[in-house]
C-alpha positions, 0 to 999 in steps of 0.5 A: 499500500505504502508503495502504491501511495508513493507511486501515486504521489510521484505521478501527481508531482510529475503531472504538476511538474509538466503543467509548471514547465508548460506554463514557463514555456508559454511565457517565451512562446511567441504569439503571432498577430495578423493585420492588413494595416501598413506601417508607413514609417518606423519614425514617429515624425513620419507617420500618421496612420493606424498601422504605424501608430499601432506599432508605435504604442508598443515600442515607444512611450508617450508622456501619457497613455489611455486605459482601455475604454478610458477617455482621460489620459493617464501618466506613462513616461511622465510621473505627473502632468498638469496645466499650469494656471487657468488659461489652458496654455501652459502644460507641465510634466514630470518624468518618471525616474528610471526610464532608459533607452536601449543604449542604456542612457537615461531618458531626460526632459531634453529627449522629450523636448527634442521629440516634439520639436523634431515632429514640428520641424520635419513637418512630414507631408504624411506625419502628424505635425498637424496635431501640434498646431497650438504648440508654440515651444517646449522647454526642458526646465531640468532633467525631469521637467518639461513644459509645453507653451501653447499659442492658444488654449487647448484643453485637448493638448494632453490627449494629443500628447498621448498619441503616437505623435507624442512618442519619445525618441532617443535624441542621440539616435534620431536626426533633428531635421530628417527622418530616420530611415533604417529598420531599427527603433530606439524607444522605451515602450513595453516591447523592443523591435528585434527584427522588421521586414517592411510589409512582412513582419515585426518581431517584438520582444518584451522590454525587460527595462520598461518603467511606466503605467503598465505593471508588466510587459506581455508575451513575445509577439510577431506582427505579420502584415498582409497585402490584403484581407483575402490573404489575412483570411487564408493565414487565419484559416491555415492557423499560421497566425494566433490572432487576426484583426484589421481587417478580415473580409466582411464575408468572414466577419458576418459569419463569425460565430462567438460560440465556436469552441475553436476560436474566440471572437470579440466584436465591439463598438468602434470610433473608426469612420470612413469618409469619401473626401472631395477635392475642393481646389479650383481646377478640380471637377468637384470644386463647386460645392453644388456639385458635391452636394449633388453627390451627397444626394446620390450616395446610398450608405445603407446599401453600401453597409449592407452589400459590400460590408454585409452588415459589419459597419453601420451607416454614418451620417455626419463628421462625428461618430455616434458615441462622441460628444456633440454627434448629429446626423447632419447629412441625413437632415440635409439629404434624407433620401437618394434623389437624382432629381435634386442632384440634377437641379444642383448640377444645372444651377452649377452650370456643370457639363454632364456627366461630370467626370472625375477620378476616385482613388482608394488604397489597395489591400485596405479591407473592401476598398476596391468593392466599395469604390465600385459600389460608389461608382455604380451608385453615382453613375446610375443617375446618369449625372456622373462618370467615375474613373476608379483607381487603386494605389499601393498604400504609401503612394496613395497617402502621398497622392491625397496629400499632394491633392492629385486625386478628385476624390478618395475614400479613407478610414479614420481611426480616432487619435483620442477619445474626443470630438477634436480629433475629427475636427481640424485634422479632417475639415480644418484649413490645411487638414490632414486629408488635404482636400483644400477645403477652408472655412474660416467659421469652421476654423474658428469653431475648432479653436473655440471648442478647445477653451473648455476643460469640460468637454461637454461644453464643446458640444455646441461648437461641434454641432455647428461644425457638422452643419457647415460640413454638411452644407459645404461637403468637403467630405461625405461620411460613409460608415462607422466600423465595428471592431473585430478581433479573432483568436484561437481558443488558447489566446486570451486578452483579444478584447482588450487589444483595440478600442479605437483610441489608436493604442494597440495593446499587444501586451494584454495578449496571453496564452491560456 
């Protein structure tokens, strides 16, 4: 009996030992994540897109960051930050101690100043400099204190500093007047970039020296980039990746079953929107606002959402997505149903030569961009009033083309930089906007500036309602839809529900083996 008991105990200990070893092995086992988002640049001064910022939020630190579902930023590289006085024009941060770059050099306030200064100085045509339009200067008061001096009151500045635009770089590794062009990163985020191949993969290892908001870093991760949704879907079905996000084909998303025991499915609301941007410059066939209003009378976003996207997006009728302070349905109020008659009247009034011919561009490999463009072409041409030449462009080329105003119309998704309606203001419809439509309205610009004086953001609602009314009248863009967020993982991967929430933060450190 004693021999039998001893053998039983040894067997139990053996099982426990194997479980312990398996758990330890899992700590070093890489989680592979697939996406169709592309990385424009590894330098924070040269990228203002979802794919790049997703990577930045893992390999760099900003002074502040966002908690999952949070609307107020919390300190990350900073120990504390606050506005000085009541004018919302002086913002001061104190850095945490013990933050070091990969070289071993300690981060100082000079690195913070350097990082913000170079974003503005380089002013890349596809970079985030426009986010810091209110930033007049930065001073490093001492080794751990940095002060931002704003040209005008801006309650949203802390939110902007928490984004990828506020990524802090090692001033000894990044040139002051030009973008860094190699495939290395020198940041202080929860991960280090150990290998990178453009348009293929980014290999991330937990940063053992990370000091910041997070209590710890996550598992090793390999991000794999796919040229289009079909290739991502194939990789997922063949189980070459453990997590698939942004974006599987609409057909696949519409058929996802949360009760499937072989996978985990997370569906959540998102602040990502998609608009059809219109070139308003003189010489463009869409320069006259009456031509753009005619287009607004012909776009059927309900049909677009139901057919191309198979119900995985929601039709959007305004600049701001639902759930944001000040959201209205201004385009529905102005253009409540499809009307060829009203569109024709506007074009006749404008003296337009029918059919109006223009080019519509989209980024190849970006979800259902090609199918969407084809459906928009069909809707507009069905009226007999427009002729649309559809062209697809590689993502980086596409960005440069819209920045240079080389297309008449282009469809682009917009992921909220931060959880505030301001992220849909100047960046999309302000003079010199990131979307480079050529649109300029002094009243809209004034409303954007005015909205930033309110620390209580609910008080900015009226300004944004007025902005949406102006945009619906001038039509520099036509809202199309608001995305639902989907993350799919194998049954042995947890944390997918925290991966993304529309704030631009991609929380790879929340992924874990179960």
